[in-house]
C-alpha positions as CSV (number, residue, x, y, z in Angstrom):
1,M,-14.1,8.7,-12.7
2,D,-16.7,10.7,-14.7
3,N,-18.1,8.5,-17.4
4,A,-18.3,11.5,-19.8
5,E,-14.5,11.8,-19.8
6,I,-13.8,8.6,-21.7
7,T,-15.2,7.6,-25.0
8,T,-15.6,3.8,-25.2
9,P,-13.8,2.4,-28.3
10,T,-16.8,1.9,-30.6
11,F,-15.7,-1.2,-32.5
12,I,-14.5,-3.0,-29.3
13,H,-17.8,-2.1,-27.5
14,K,-19.8,-3.5,-30.4
15,E,-17.8,-6.8,-30.5
16,V,-18.1,-7.3,-26.8
17,A,-21.8,-6.6,-26.9
18,E,-22.1,-9.2,-29.7
19,D,-20.2,-11.8,-27.7
20,L,-22.8,-11.4,-24.9
21,R,-25.8,-11.5,-27.2
22,S,-24.5,-14.6,-28.9
23,G,-23.9,-16.4,-25.6
24,R,-20.1,-16.8,-26.2
25,F,-19.7,-15.2,-22.8
26,T,-22.2,-14.5,-20.0
27,Y,-20.1,-11.8,-18.3
28,V,-17.2,-9.5,-19.0
29,R,-13.8,-9.6,-17.4
30,T,-10.8,-7.7,-18.6
31,R,-7.2,-7.3,-17.3
32,L,-4.3,-4.9,-17.2
33,P,-1.1,-6.9,-17.8
34,P,1.8,-4.7,-16.9
35,E,5.3,-6.1,-16.7
36,P,6.9,-4.8,-13.4
37,N,10.2,-3.8,-15.1
38,G,9.7,0.0,-15.2
39,Y,7.2,2.7,-14.6
40,L,4.0,3.4,-16.6
41,H,4.1,5.9,-19.4
42,I,1.4,7.7,-21.4
43,G,1.4,4.9,-24.0
44,H,0.0,2.5,-21.3
45,V,-2.8,4.8,-20.4
46,K,-4.8,4.3,-23.6
47,A,-4.8,0.5,-23.1
48,W,-5.5,0.9,-19.4
49,L,-8.6,3.1,-20.1
50,I,-9.9,0.7,-22.8
51,D,-9.7,-2.2,-20.4
52,Y,-11.2,-0.2,-17.6
53,T,-14.1,1.3,-19.6
54,I,-15.1,-2.0,-21.3
55,A,-15.3,-3.7,-17.9
56,R,-17.2,-0.7,-16.4
57,D,-19.6,-0.3,-19.3
58,F,-20.7,-3.9,-19.2
59,G,-20.9,-4.2,-15.4
60,G,-17.9,-6.5,-15.5
61,E,-14.6,-6.9,-13.6
62,L,-11.1,-5.6,-14.2
63,Y,-8.1,-7.5,-12.9
64,L,-4.6,-6.0,-12.4
65,R,-2.3,-8.9,-13.3
66,F,1.5,-8.4,-13.2
67,D,3.4,-10.3,-15.9
68,D,6.3,-11.1,-13.7
69,T,7.9,-13.8,-15.9
70,N,11.3,-12.3,-16.3
71,P,13.0,-12.1,-12.8
72,A,16.2,-10.5,-14.3
73,K,14.4,-7.2,-14.9
74,E,11.5,-7.1,-12.3
75,E,11.4,-5.4,-8.9
76,T,8.8,-5.0,-6.2
77,E,9.5,-1.2,-6.5
78,F,7.8,-1.2,-9.9
79,V,4.9,-3.3,-8.7
80,E,4.0,-0.7,-6.1
81,A,4.6,2.2,-8.5
82,I,2.3,0.7,-11.1
83,K,-0.5,0.3,-8.5
84,E,-0.1,3.9,-7.4
85,D,0.0,5.3,-10.9
86,T,-3.0,3.3,-12.0
87,Q,-5.0,4.6,-9.0
88,W,-3.8,8.1,-9.7
89,M,-5.4,7.8,-13.1
90,G,-8.7,7.0,-11.4
91,I,-8.7,3.3,-12.6
92,E,-10.1,0.8,-10.1
93,W,-9.7,-2.9,-10.3
94,T,-11.4,-5.9,-8.7
95,K,-8.4,-8.0,-8.0
96,V,-4.6,-7.9,-8.1
97,T,-2.9,-11.1,-9.4
98,F,0.5,-12.1,-10.7
99,A,1.6,-14.4,-13.5
100,S,3.8,-16.1,-10.8
101,D,0.6,-17.1,-9.0
102,Y,0.0,-19.6,-11.8
103,F,3.5,-21.0,-12.3
104,D,2.6,-24.4,-10.9
105,Q,-0.6,-24.7,-13.0
106,L,1.2,-23.3,-16.1
107,Y,3.8,-26.0,-15.7
108,E,1.2,-28.7,-15.5
109,W,-0.4,-27.4,-18.7
110,A,3.0,-27.5,-20.4
111,L,3.4,-31.2,-19.3
112,R,-0.1,-31.8,-20.9
113,L,1.2,-30.5,-24.2
114,V,4.4,-32.5,-24.0
115,K,2.3,-35.7,-23.4
116,K,0.2,-34.9,-26.4
117,G,3.3,-34.6,-28.5
118,L,2.7,-30.9,-29.0
119,A,5.8,-29.6,-27.2
120,Y,9.5,-30.6,-27.1
121,V,12.8,-29.8,-25.5
122,D,15.2,-28.2,-27.9
123,D,19.0,-28.1,-27.4
124,Q,19.7,-25.6,-30.2
125,T,21.3,-22.3,-29.6
126,P,19.2,-19.1,-30.0
127,E,21.0,-18.4,-33.2
128,E,20.3,-21.8,-34.6
129,M,16.6,-21.6,-33.7
130,S,16.3,-18.1,-35.2
131,A,18.0,-19.3,-38.5
132,G,15.7,-22.4,-38.6
133,R,12.5,-20.3,-38.2
134,G,13.5,-18.0,-41.1
135,T,13.1,-14.3,-41.7
136,L,10.6,-12.1,-43.3
137,P,11.1,-10.8,-46.8
138,R,12.8,-7.4,-47.0
139,G,10.2,-4.6,-46.4
140,T,7.7,-6.9,-44.7
141,K,6.4,-5.7,-41.4
142,W,5.8,-8.0,-38.4
143,S,2.3,-6.8,-38.1
144,E,1.3,-8.6,-41.3
145,T,-0.1,-11.9,-40.4
146,E,0.1,-13.6,-43.8
147,V,3.4,-13.2,-45.6
148,A,5.1,-15.3,-48.2
149,V,8.3,-16.7,-46.7
150,Q,10.3,-19.8,-47.2
151,P,9.5,-22.7,-45.0
152,G,11.6,-23.0,-41.8
153,V,14.0,-25.8,-40.9
154,E,12.8,-28.3,-38.3
155,S,15.0,-28.7,-35.2
156,P,17.0,-32.0,-35.0
157,Y,15.4,-32.4,-31.6
158,R,11.8,-31.9,-32.8
159,N,10.8,-35.5,-32.8
160,R,12.3,-36.5,-29.4
161,P,10.2,-39.2,-27.7
162,V,7.6,-37.9,-25.2
163,E,9.3,-39.6,-22.3
164,E,12.6,-38.0,-23.1
165,N,11.0,-34.6,-23.3
166,L,9.3,-35.1,-20.0
167,D,12.5,-36.1,-18.3
168,L,14.5,-33.2,-19.8
169,L,11.8,-30.7,-18.9
170,E,11.7,-31.9,-15.3
171,R,15.5,-31.7,-15.1
172,M,15.4,-28.2,-16.5
173,K,12.9,-27.3,-13.8
174,R,15.2,-28.7,-11.1
175,G,18.1,-26.6,-12.4
176,E,20.4,-29.3,-13.8
177,F,21.3,-27.3,-16.9
178,P,22.9,-23.9,-17.4
179,D,21.1,-20.8,-18.6
180,G,20.3,-20.9,-22.3
181,S,21.3,-24.5,-22.9
182,R,17.7,-25.8,-23.5
183,V,14.2,-24.5,-24.1
184,L,10.8,-26.0,-24.3
185,R,9.1,-25.2,-27.7
186,A,5.6,-25.8,-28.9
187,K,5.4,-28.1,-31.9
188,I,3.2,-26.4,-34.4
189,D,4.2,-25.8,-38.0
190,M,7.7,-24.8,-39.2
191,A,6.3,-24.0,-42.7
192,H,3.6,-21.6,-41.3
193,P,3.6,-18.2,-43.1
194,N,3.3,-16.5,-39.7
195,L,6.8,-16.9,-38.1
196,V,5.2,-16.7,-34.6
197,M,3.7,-20.1,-35.2
198,R,7.0,-21.7,-36.1
199,D,7.5,-23.7,-32.9
200,P,7.6,-20.8,-30.5
201,V,9.6,-21.0,-27.2
202,M,7.5,-21.7,-24.1
203,Y,10.1,-21.9,-21.4
204,R,13.7,-20.8,-21.0
205,I,16.3,-21.7,-18.3
206,M,17.0,-18.8,-16.0
207,H,18.8,-19.3,-12.7
208,A,17.6,-16.0,-11.1
209,H,16.0,-14.8,-7.9
210,H,12.3,-14.0,-8.5
211,H,10.8,-11.1,-6.5
212,R,8.0,-13.3,-5.3
213,T,8.9,-17.0,-5.7
214,G,12.6,-16.7,-4.8
215,K,14.7,-19.5,-6.2
216,K,11.9,-22.0,-6.5
217,W,12.0,-21.9,-10.3
218,C,14.9,-22.4,-12.7
219,I,12.7,-22.1,-15.8
220,Y,10.4,-19.2,-16.6
221,P,7.6,-18.9,-19.2
222,M,7.7,-16.7,-22.3
223,Y,5.0,-14.1,-22.5
224,D,3.2,-15.8,-25.4
225,W,2.9,-19.0,-23.3
226,S,2.0,-17.4,-20.0
227,H,-0.4,-14.5,-20.7
228,G,-3.0,-16.4,-22.8
229,Q,-3.1,-19.3,-20.3
230,N,-3.3,-16.9,-17.4
231,D,-6.2,-15.2,-19.1
232,S,-7.9,-18.6,-19.3
233,M,-7.1,-19.5,-15.7
234,E,-8.6,-16.3,-14.5
235,G,-11.7,-16.4,-16.8
236,I,-10.7,-13.3,-18.6
237,T,-13.3,-12.9,-21.4
238,H,-11.6,-10.3,-23.5
239,S,-7.8,-9.8,-23.8
240,L,-7.6,-6.3,-25.2
241,C,-4.2,-5.4,-26.5
242,S,-2.5,-3.1,-28.9
243,H,-2.2,-3.7,-32.6
244,E,1.3,-5.2,-32.7
245,Y,-0.1,-8.3,-31.0
246,I,-2.3,-9.2,-33.9
247,I,0.4,-11.5,-35.3
248,H,0.4,-13.3,-32.0
249,R,-3.4,-14.0,-31.9
250,P,-3.2,-17.3,-33.9
251,L,-0.8,-18.6,-31.2
252,Y,-2.9,-17.3,-28.4
253,E,-5.9,-19.2,-29.8
254,W,-3.8,-22.4,-30.7
255,F,-2.6,-22.9,-27.1
256,L,-6.2,-22.6,-25.7
257,E,-7.6,-24.9,-28.4
258,Q,-5.0,-27.6,-27.8
259,L,-5.4,-27.4,-24.0
260,D,-9.2,-27.4,-24.3
261,E,-9.6,-24.8,-21.6
262,F,-11.7,-21.6,-21.3
263,R,-11.1,-19.6,-24.4
264,S,-10.6,-16.0,-23.9
265,R,-10.9,-13.7,-26.9
266,Q,-8.1,-11.4,-28.0
267,I,-9.1,-8.1,-29.7
268,E,-6.5,-5.6,-30.9
269,F,-6.7,-1.8,-31.1
270,S,-4.3,0.9,-32.3
271,R,-1.6,1.8,-29.9
272,L,-0.9,5.4,-28.9
273,N,2.0,6.8,-30.9
274,L,2.9,10.3,-29.6
275,T,5.5,12.4,-31.3
276,Y,8.6,13.3,-29.3
277,A,7.7,10.7,-26.7
278,M,9.8,7.7,-26.0
279,M,7.6,4.6,-25.3
280,S,10.3,1.9,-25.0
281,K,10.7,1.0,-21.3
282,R,14.1,-0.5,-22.1
283,R,15.3,2.8,-23.6
284,L,13.7,4.8,-20.8
285,R,15.5,2.7,-18.3
286,K,18.8,3.5,-20.0
287,L,18.1,7.2,-19.8
288,V,17.5,6.9,-16.1
289,E,20.5,4.6,-15.4
290,T,23.0,6.7,-17.4
291,G,21.8,10.0,-15.8
292,V,20.5,11.6,-18.9
293,V,17.4,12.3,-16.8
294,R,17.1,12.6,-13.1
295,G,14.9,9.6,-12.6
296,W,11.6,7.9,-13.8
297,D,9.8,11.0,-12.5
298,D,11.8,13.5,-14.5
299,P,9.3,16.0,-15.8
300,R,10.8,15.7,-19.3
301,L,9.6,12.1,-19.6
302,T,6.1,11.1,-20.5
303,T,6.0,8.5,-17.7
304,L,3.0,9.0,-15.5
305,R,5.5,9.9,-12.7
306,G,7.1,12.5,-14.9
307,L,3.9,14.0,-16.1
308,R,2.5,14.2,-12.5
309,R,5.7,15.9,-11.3
310,R,5.4,18.3,-14.2
311,G,1.9,19.2,-13.2
312,V,-0.3,17.3,-15.7
313,S,-3.5,16.2,-14.2
314,P,-5.2,12.8,-14.7
315,Q,-8.2,14.6,-16.1
316,A,-6.1,16.2,-18.8
317,I,-4.6,12.8,-19.8
318,R,-8.1,11.1,-19.9
319,T,-9.5,14.0,-22.0
320,F,-6.6,13.6,-24.4
321,I,-7.1,9.9,-24.8
322,A,-10.8,10.5,-25.4
323,Q,-10.0,13.0,-28.1
324,V,-7.6,10.7,-29.8
325,G,-10.4,8.1,-30.2
326,E,-10.0,4.5,-31.2
327,T,-9.1,2.8,-34.5
328,R,-7.8,-0.5,-35.6
329,N,-4.8,1.0,-37.4
330,D,-1.9,2.8,-35.8
331,T,-1.6,6.5,-36.3
332,W,0.7,9.2,-34.9
333,V,-0.6,12.0,-32.7
334,E,1.3,15.3,-32.5
335,M,2.7,16.2,-29.1
336,S,1.0,19.6,-29.5
337,V,-2.4,17.9,-29.4
338,F,-1.5,16.5,-26.0
339,E,-0.2,19.8,-24.8
340,A,-3.4,21.5,-25.9
341,S,-5.4,19.2,-23.7
342,V,-3.1,19.9,-20.8
343,R,-3.3,23.6,-21.4
344,D,-7.2,23.6,-21.6
345,D,-7.4,21.7,-18.4
346,L,-5.0,24.0,-16.5
347,N,-6.7,27.1,-17.9
348,K,-10.0,26.0,-16.3
349,H,-8.6,25.0,-12.9
350,S,-5.4,26.9,-12.2
351,P,-5.4,30.0,-10.0
352,R,-3.5,33.0,-11.4
353,R,-0.4,34.3,-9.7
354,M,2.3,36.7,-10.6
355,A,5.9,35.6,-10.8
356,V,9.0,37.3,-12.3
357,L,11.5,34.7,-13.7
358,R,14.3,37.0,-14.9
359,P,13.9,40.0,-12.6
360,L,14.8,43.6,-13.2
361,K,14.1,46.3,-10.6
362,L,11.5,49.0,-11.4
363,V,11.6,52.1,-9.1
364,I,8.5,54.4,-9.1
365,D,10.2,57.7,-8.2
366,N,7.0,59.6,-7.2
367,Y,5.5,56.8,-5.2
368,P,5.6,57.4,-1.4
369,A,8.6,55.7,0.2
370,G,7.6,53.1,2.8
371,Q,4.0,52.9,1.6
372,I,2.5,49.5,0.8
373,E,-0.9,49.1,-0.8
374,E,-2.9,46.0,-1.4
375,M,-4.2,45.5,-4.9
376,E,-7.1,43.2,-5.7
377,A,-6.2,40.5,-8.2
378,V,-8.5,38.0,-9.9
379,N,-7.7,34.4,-9.1
380,N,-9.1,32.8,-12.2
381,P,-11.1,34.7,-14.9
382,E,-12.4,31.3,-16.2
383,D,-14.0,30.6,-12.8
384,P,-16.0,33.4,-11.2
385,D,-16.3,31.5,-8.0
386,A,-12.5,31.5,-7.5
387,G,-12.8,35.1,-6.2
388,T,-9.9,37.5,-5.7
389,R,-6.7,37.9,-3.6
390,K,-4.7,40.8,-2.2
391,V,-1.3,41.5,-3.7
392,P,1.2,44.0,-2.0
393,F,2.4,47.0,-4.1
394,S,5.2,49.3,-3.2
395,K,7.7,51.8,-4.5
396,V,10.2,49.2,-5.8
397,L,9.0,46.3,-7.9
398,Y,10.4,43.4,-9.9
399,I,9.5,43.2,-13.6
400,E,10.6,40.8,-16.3
401,R,13.9,41.9,-18.0
402,D,12.2,41.4,-21.4
403,D,9.6,44.0,-20.5
404,F,12.1,46.8,-20.9
405,R,14.2,48.0,-23.8
406,D,16.4,51.1,-23.8
407,E,16.2,51.0,-27.6
408,P,12.9,49.3,-28.5
409,P,12.6,47.3,-31.7
410,P,9.7,48.0,-34.1
411,K,6.2,47.3,-32.6
412,Y,7.6,47.0,-29.1
413,H,4.9,48.4,-26.7
414,R,6.3,47.6,-23.3
415,L,8.6,49.8,-21.2
416,F,11.1,52.1,-22.8
417,P,12.0,55.7,-22.1
418,G,8.9,57.9,-22.6
419,N,6.4,55.0,-23.0
420,E,3.4,54.3,-20.7
421,V,2.3,50.8,-19.7
422,R,-0.2,49.3,-17.3
423,L,1.0,47.4,-14.3
424,R,-1.4,44.5,-13.9
425,Y,-4.1,45.3,-11.3
426,A,-2.3,48.5,-10.2
427,Y,-1.4,51.7,-12.0
428,L,-0.3,53.2,-15.3
429,V,3.4,54.1,-15.2
430,T,5.6,56.0,-17.6
431,C,9.3,55.2,-18.0
432,T,11.6,58.1,-17.2
433,G,15.0,56.5,-17.4
434,F,17.2,53.6,-16.4
435,A,20.6,52.8,-14.7
436,Q,23.4,50.7,-16.1
437,D,26.3,48.8,-14.8
438,P,29.3,51.0,-15.7
439,E,31.5,48.1,-16.7
440,T,29.1,45.8,-18.5
441,G,26.5,48.2,-19.7
442,E,23.7,45.9,-18.4
443,V,20.6,47.7,-17.3
444,T,20.3,47.3,-13.5
445,E,17.1,49.2,-12.8
446,V,14.4,51.1,-14.5
447,H,12.8,54.4,-13.3
448,C,9.3,55.6,-13.8
449,T,6.5,57.7,-12.5
450,Y,2.9,56.6,-11.8
451,D,-0.4,58.3,-12.2
452,P,-2.2,58.0,-8.8
453,A,-5.6,58.5,-10.6
454,T,-5.2,55.2,-12.4
455,R,-5.5,52.7,-9.6
456,G,-6.8,49.4,-11.0
457,G,-5.2,50.1,-14.3
458,N,-7.7,52.4,-15.9
459,A,-7.3,56.1,-16.7
460,P,-10.1,58.5,-15.8
461,D,-9.5,60.5,-19.0
462,G,-9.9,57.3,-21.1
463,R,-6.4,57.3,-22.5
464,K,-5.3,54.0,-23.9
465,V,-2.1,52.0,-23.4
466,K,-1.0,49.2,-25.6
467,S,0.7,46.9,-23.1
468,T,0.1,45.4,-19.7
469,I,3.0,43.9,-17.7
470,H,3.1,41.9,-14.5
471,W,5.2,42.6,-11.5
472,V,6.1,41.5,-8.0
473,S,6.6,43.9,-5.1
474,V,10.0,43.8,-3.4
475,A,8.1,44.1,-0.2
476,G,6.9,40.6,0.6
477,A,8.3,38.9,-2.5
478,A,9.4,35.3,-2.1
479,Q,12.4,34.0,-3.9
480,A,11.9,30.8,-5.9
481,E,13.6,28.4,-8.2
482,V,11.9,27.8,-11.5
483,R,12.7,24.9,-13.9
484,L,11.9,25.4,-17.5
485,Y,11.4,22.3,-19.6
486,D,11.6,21.8,-23.4
487,R,11.2,18.6,-25.3
488,L,13.8,16.0,-24.4
489,F,14.2,14.7,-27.9
490,T,15.0,16.4,-31.1
491,V,13.3,13.9,-33.4
492,E,9.6,13.0,-33.7
493,Q,10.1,9.3,-33.3
494,P,12.8,8.8,-30.7
495,D,12.1,5.0,-30.3
496,A,13.2,4.6,-34.0
497,A,16.6,6.3,-33.5
498,A,19.6,3.9,-33.6
499,D,21.4,5.7,-30.8
500,P,19.2,7.6,-28.3
501,D,22.2,9.5,-27.1
502,T,22.4,11.4,-30.3
503,I,18.8,12.7,-30.2
504,T,18.5,14.3,-26.8
505,N,18.0,18.0,-26.6
506,P,20.9,19.6,-24.5
507,D,18.6,22.6,-23.8
508,S,15.7,20.5,-22.5
509,L,16.1,21.9,-19.0
510,E,16.9,25.4,-17.8
511,V,17.1,26.1,-14.1
512,L,16.4,29.7,-13.0
513,T,17.4,30.8,-9.5
514,G,16.7,34.2,-8.0
515,C,13.1,34.3,-9.4
516,F,10.5,36.2,-7.4
517,V,6.9,35.3,-6.7
518,E,4.1,36.9,-4.9
519,P,3.8,36.2,-1.1
520,L,1.0,33.6,-1.5
521,L,3.5,31.3,-3.2
522,A,6.1,31.3,-0.5
523,Q,4.4,28.3,1.1
524,V,3.2,25.7,-1.5
525,T,2.4,22.1,-1.4
526,A,4.1,19.7,-3.9
527,G,1.8,19.2,-6.8
528,E,0.0,22.6,-6.5
529,R,-0.7,24.0,-9.9
530,V,-0.8,27.7,-10.8
531,Q,-0.6,29.9,-13.8
532,F,2.2,32.5,-13.7
533,E,0.5,35.3,-15.6
534,R,2.1,35.9,-19.0
535,N,4.6,33.1,-18.4
536,G,2.8,29.7,-18.4
537,Y,1.4,27.0,-16.2
538,F,3.6,25.7,-13.4
539,C,3.5,23.1,-10.7
540,A,5.2,23.1,-7.3
541,D,8.0,20.5,-7.2
542,P,8.5,18.0,-4.3
543,D,11.9,19.8,-3.8
544,S,10.1,22.8,-2.4
545,A,10.7,23.7,1.2
546,P,9.0,26.3,3.4
547,G,9.9,29.7,2.1
548,K,11.9,28.2,-0.8
549,P,9.4,27.1,-3.4
550,V,10.5,25.3,-6.6
551,F,8.3,25.3,-9.6
552,N,8.3,23.2,-12.8
553,L,7.0,24.5,-16.1
554,T,4.1,22.4,-17.1
555,V,3.2,24.0,-20.4
556,T,3.5,27.4,-22.0
557,L,0.4,29.6,-22.5
558,K,0.7,29.1,-26.2
559,D,2.1,26.4,-28.4
560,S,5.7,27.5,-28.6
561,W,6.5,24.8,-31.1
562,A,3.9,25.7,-33.7
563,K,6.1,28.1,-35.6
564,F,9.0,25.7,-35.5
565,E,6.9,22.9,-36.8
566,H,5.5,25.1,-39.6
567,Q,9.0,26.0,-40.8
568,K,10.4,22.5,-41.0
């Protein structure tokens, strides 16, 4: 990965450097902590790149550690997918580990806290525990670490003798009790203003098969208990996480202080909030399972799988993250900003091709029947080294249906009876008439004449035309399927919607069959990116077959939402 593509978060970089100067740490080791219960989305990328660049910039190490502490939702499929997507982003790690690697040691550390009188087994129901901990005042956000709340109510089991707690915990581990009947809680402070510190749960009973440990365990650690201790066990120097975890930092530090183990440092940064993008893996999973989308790689999703299938490159994503920058406070980024990064990247690297999505026949009446010429077309005007290609030209062509009007509206400069236009890379043609379906009145073909002296699109007499249109010759044209994508959600913050089913855009996908593309596109490789001139940027879909290409719209040539957003 090119170092210039990523801007290291300034305040994190400074704090890590100070930790090294002060002697708090003598090395740097960070970690990626994904939970293998879904696929990565663009929201993860910002955190991933921060962890990666901090480790890289300080000559340190990056661990990829899977937080597999909830067997009910985790699958090996997600583990492999996360590895693949992380590598696709250009992120390299030193070591792959799992929270389950440390289950035995974590349990021993839990016993240590019980023996110190700092943890106890609670028989209360989840509802009783929640009521005892209390609630935040109306209007208070969880991200506020110091809030004025009423003291909580201590559990009636809070002062159980140490020996009784040890016995119950061991029996919980052996599977003697049903799910949800007991938990292990840390004994901290039920009057603490931060609700996270009010005797948080460390273990819950779950009789479930784990993807790595099988049925060895009947109790599983909560994230707040496992991840900080796992950081300590692995010698992670800096636990870098998004801003919503700031309220959990006191607990992170409390556990390590009481255990008197290696003390990793937690540093928070602003999360990536992208408009019209769903970041909740739970909600994304529901969309997949209910068939709202075709899978985790549906191009309408901002999962990395979806973005890749749509044609977004890792470079475009990295550039976008660098442009967003880093702050301590959460902000929202417009989807149009992300799309602009994608558009800029594709403009530089995508070869140009001609494709007609809604075809209408154009017959050049005075062009020799049976004659086929080869026109020279530029591959990429942004890259002189990309060279040119040959495109067949013949008497009958396909043009876009929108490029003809029998009765043109004001300021319409494309084909209409009597008007002259330029055929891209070819000739100037003048519309002479058209044919219609006698029953529907639909235009079935357009007729024109061409000026043989204008090959290449320029007239020797210097006359000007106001419009240039693209085309595909019937001779050699390949038929294709094209999938046009719009935003999946109709609201800017889909995660905030009470019912996701009410905010999906019914017009988010339009499938066009019977499209025509130039011969070079008949054989494409999945993932191949091109610009369809005047239409947008497209990517060959894995559904493509020899002679039957399928293309996904990546992004339009211009921001088609700009006008809509301005009018709201």
